[in-house]
C-alpha angles and dihedrals in degrees: 000000000000124000094263092054092048092051093045092057092054091047090051092053094048090054091059107092106220104157104166092323147020090075091151090089091061092045091051092047092052092043091055091045094051095044090054085062095045096254118148113241138184131193118216116198119225097167140323108316090003119102133163115213129216122190123180137200110188125179103151142023092256123110121274132261104225128224113192140175138149129253100209129082134199124256120285094242096214119000092197091065096055111105096213106017125281097251097028105092114219128187109215126164094338095314129109110213125201142100109288095016089118101023096064131302088092090061093040093052091044092053091046093052091046089054092050094048092047089050090052092049110094091199095058112099106174141103122249128182113194114201123188114185140199127227101016092141093055102043111319089272100164094043091053092052094047092047092052090049093054100249092136099042092096096049119107096182137008137209113204110200096210117134112282103166138076127231092244143003088254092057091046089054090049092050090051094045091052092050094243089121115039114215101163089232098311119137122227121242091190141012088248117097145159126220117228091179143020134183124260125219143225115201118187144155126224112206124198117202117201139157123267121233140159111279089236088063106036092154091073092056136057114237106224091194093056090054092046090052089052088054091045090058092048089048091054089055089051091049091057089065092040095058094046090080116082136194118214092230105026102036119214134342111271116213121186134177102218108171133032124181131176141144134013105217138018099244098052129079105236116248092191134045131163140181130196120214132192118197119189104212139206130207094251091063104035130208096245092053092050092048092049093049093049091050090050091050091053093045090051093050092048090050095048096050121039090202092057113096107172125166129196117215116185111209100178143345119200117178123232114252123220133164117186108266090224096045122126090250097053091045088053090050091052091049090050093053090048091051092053103034102029093227137087117256131204119249102208146155120277126223097218136055135248141194087272088083089071094041095053090049087063097035110035095182095056117129109216136192126179108213126157145139099249131101143195092299087082112124091011132112110269092022112188146175125210111250091221092050091052093050093044092052091058087060092044092053092048092047093051090051094047093049092044093058094039091063 
């Protein structure tokens, strides 16, 4: 493809409004695009108007290298504050503005074009499975379904096209200095990076059931908030041990209480209280272990106090992802960046999660790298991707694939 065609495909995807739903329009667009180039595609229904897409390029009996990205985007926050319109892609001073340009229709388009160009290359003799998912931004919904249905069982490695760069060297330094990107002391040569690991997450709610009473007679009721605060204090003690374990790439586990609800009016003892907690996890202290220990803590408190009625509600569990920084695959990724960019990049740990969490739960031996043209403007007003980054990543994806199957 020429430059104009490559840019046109990204513009087309940005125009498709897929805020936490309606991803079918992206799946259909990609299906039509792939089939024009003779690439086999399959739609996988998640719900009405929500379809995952799988496209395959198979030349041998070897396992697949996976390309994956998500079709949905987050909300636009406030349309009136966008300079050029949230779903109206504009090319200004080397930047492409629009919701999803960074997270992650730039990466999705780049992977799709790389697949097409590899398919058109008579010298390429590898196997690629392209996976586009629904609902990544609201719980990795499509990835979970595809993983359970075995779509990633035949992958040996995976490129996730999520944003892995900063908008400048200064911003990259700031991200590193604030611990949002873990480098283990290495210094960046460029604002471009690849993530060989990212944290997982456990999201849960603890519910306290009490007994309502008039506030003038609290002794006849059971204050659900009091009991929840007792649990909160015990949980904080537990967190001290949790954060004492450290990963060399991802740092420590990060627990946060994010929502607290109790009571409906000022003269009534609350009979219900709840807190929501998000824990960003590392491989050394796995999700299943954390969940088991939290359940045991609640069971112990309920047993020790007959007025305590606590309930644990697991909302999601996404595994941490980590590929050895010195593995053959990550070395190949670094070599591929160097071949395209001419500079060495950092392979580091990412602060956020991706669909890969669901895929590694199903395929434990999967090598993963997160590499994409976006930056920290993701989820913000006036989100953008650099045009050059987008075009360079197409070459990076192709180079990784070519080197992978040349080994």
